[in-house]
N, C-alpha and C positions, 0 to 999 in steps of 0.2 A: 837300860833296857832298849837297846837298839833293835832295829828290824831290818834284816838283810834278805828276807824271803822275797821271791819274785811274785808279788801280789798281782791279782787280776788287773788287767789294764786294757785300754783300747788299742794300745800298741805293745803287745806282749813281748816281741823281740827286743824292743828298746828297754822295757822294764826288766827283762832277764839279764840283758847286758849290763844295765846299771847295777843290778843286784850283785853280779859277778865282780864289778869294779869295787863296790863297797866291801864285799867280803875280802877281796885281796888287800884292800886298803887297811883293814883292821887286823889282818892275819900277821903274826910275827914271823912266819916262815912261809916259803913257797908252797903252793898246793897243787896236787895233781887233779886230773879231770874228774876222776871218780869221787874224790873228796869234795870238790866243788859241787858236783852234781848232787851228791848225797846231802850236803848242807842246805842247798837251795831247792831240793826236791825237783830236780830237772832230769830229763832223760839224758844219759851220758852222751849219746850222739848229738843231741841238740846243744848240749853244753860245749862239746868239742867244736862244733860249727861256730858258735858265738865266740869262743876263745880265739879261734883262728882269725875271725873277722876283726876282733879287737887288736890282735897282734899285728895285722896288716896296717891298722891305723896308728900303730906305735903307742897304744894305750896299755898294752899288756906285753910282758916279756916272757919268752919261753926258753928254758934250758934243755937242750936236747939230751944232755947227759943224764939228768935226773927226771926228765919228762914232767917238769913242774913249772907252774906259772907264777909270775909276780906282776905288780904294777910296773909300768914302764915310764920313762921320763916324759912321754907325750902328754901325760896328765898335767904336767907342770905348765904347759902352754895354756891349757884351759884355765887353770887356777890363776895364772899370772894375769890373764885378761880380766877375770872377776875382781882380783885384788886392786887392779888399777882403777876400776870403776866404782868400787864400794869403799867408802872411807870410814865405815863404822868401826872396824877393828883398830885403825890408827887413832881415831878419836876416843875410843873406849878404853884403850890399854892403860893410859895414865890414871884414869879413874878407877879401873879395876885394881891396879897395883896399889893405889892409895888405901882403898877400903880393905883389901886383903891384908896389907901390912898392919894397918891400925887395929884390925879386929882378929888377926891371926887365923884366917880361914881361907877357903877356896872361893874365888870369884869367877863367874862365867858370864860371857856375853853371848847371847843366842839370837839367831835370826828365826823369825816365825814364818813358816810356810803354810799359810792357811790353817786348816784343821788337820793337816796331815802330820807334819813333824815340826820340831824345832831343831836347829842345827847349831852346835857350838862353833863360834867363829873367833872367839877370843877367850883367854884364860889367864888368871893370875893366882899364884900360890902364896899364902901367908906363912907364918912361922909355926902354926899349930901342928900337932901330930897327925891330924886327920887330913887326908888328901883324897878328893873324889877322883875315881878313875874315869874321867871324861876328857878325852883329848879333843883338840880342835878337829872338827869334821864329824864328831860323834852326833848321832841323831837320837831323838827321844820323841815319844808321842806328844802332840801339841798340847793336849789338855792335862798332862800329868803334872803333879807336884805344884809348887807355888807359881811357877811360870805359867802352867796351864790355867790357873785361876785368873792370871792377868789376861791371857788370851780370851778366856770366856767373858771376862768383865769388860774388855775394851775392844774386842774384835768385831762387834756388831753382828754376831751370829744368831740364827734362829734358835730359840730355846729348845724346840723339839729335836733339832739337829744335834745340839749339845747333849741332850739326854741320850740319844742313840750312841753318840761317840763315847760318852762317859761309861756306858755299859760294857764297852770293850777294853777299858783300861785295866792294867795290872798294878796293884798296890800291895805292899806288905801288910798294911793295916787299912783296908779300904774304908773310906767314909761313905755314908749313905748319900744318895743323890741330893736329897733335901738338905742335908747338912752342908754338902759341897756347894749347893746353890746359894745357901745363906752366906757362906764364906766368899763366894764370888761377888755377891751384893756388897759385902763389907769391903772387899778389895776395891770396888768401884768408888766407895766413899773415902777410903783412906789413901788410895793411890799406891798401895803395896799389898802383897799377899804373903801368908806364912803357911808352911807345911811342917807340922811338928810330928814326924815319925810316920806319917801316912804312906809316903812313897818309899822311904828307906827307914827301917826301924832304927830308932836312936839318933836319927839325923834330922836336923832342922834346916829348912830351906826358906830363905826370904827373897822375894823377887819384886821387881817394879817394872812397869812398862816403859818402853822407849818409842817415841813417835817421830817418824821422818817428816811429817807435816801434821798440823792440827787434826786430830781425830783419826789419823792413819797409823795404826799400830804396825811396827815393822820389826822390832827387836825387844828384848828384855834383858835386864841384868839380874843375876841371881847370886846370892851368898849361900855357901854350903858349909856346914860345920856340925860337929857333934852337939846334940841337943843340950847336954850338960854344960859344955863350954859356952854355948851361945847364951844360955840363961845366966851364967856367971858374969859374962861380959855385958849383959844387958840387951834383951831382945828389942826393946823400943829404940835404944840407941843405934843398934845395927839397922833396924828398919828405916830409921831416919837417914842414915848414911847411904843406904842403897837407893832409897827414893830420891834423895837429893842428887846423887850421881846420875840417876836416870833422867831427872828433870834437866840437869845441866847438859847431858848428852843430847836430849831431844832438842834443846835450844841450838846446839851447835850443828846438828844434822839439818834442821830446818833452815839454817842460815848458810849451810855449806854449798 
């Protein structure tokens, strides 16, 4: 459940431009002005102005024959700079590959962005039949699913702020806030979180926090698989593997 809408912001033009880039990034085909404006609830003239500005910066490409827009190669310059500075994906990938292969499921490495979002920055696929449709760069609400329980447990956020944020989450089988709060407390004790069908029906997610330095939550690792397959393979064993990988990664990041 990604969010591409141009949400209210202190810098609305920047927020709208970012929403356009995210929309084009996840679209499998080029989009016209009206389609972009309709999807993001923008005035078409405003949308066109932003697209032209992004094209001038080589972040968006325009095909005059079809009158449609796509991402341009200029975004790679920004991405390359981030990849050079952030070693998380390189350090996490072998651990994700190992757990995904051993347990036959999808593994994700996500970066936590406060209480706004988590962003998938690394991914590994196991041999199971189920594959989560979450590509690198996908965004999810920060407090959703098992990863969200980790954010709530280790992020140091005010309980009332968590309550307000929780009320806006969308689940297929929503837990009550009291039940979710109890699970957050359990996550704090065990070092990992489990979501069994709350976020996506029939799907189990196991997540563990990753710390860039002691007490500083920066990322999380998440295992995603069909609930029946996870139970057959052993939920406790999977949780131990994910938590162990997260601890190992935390040690490497703090020493990097």
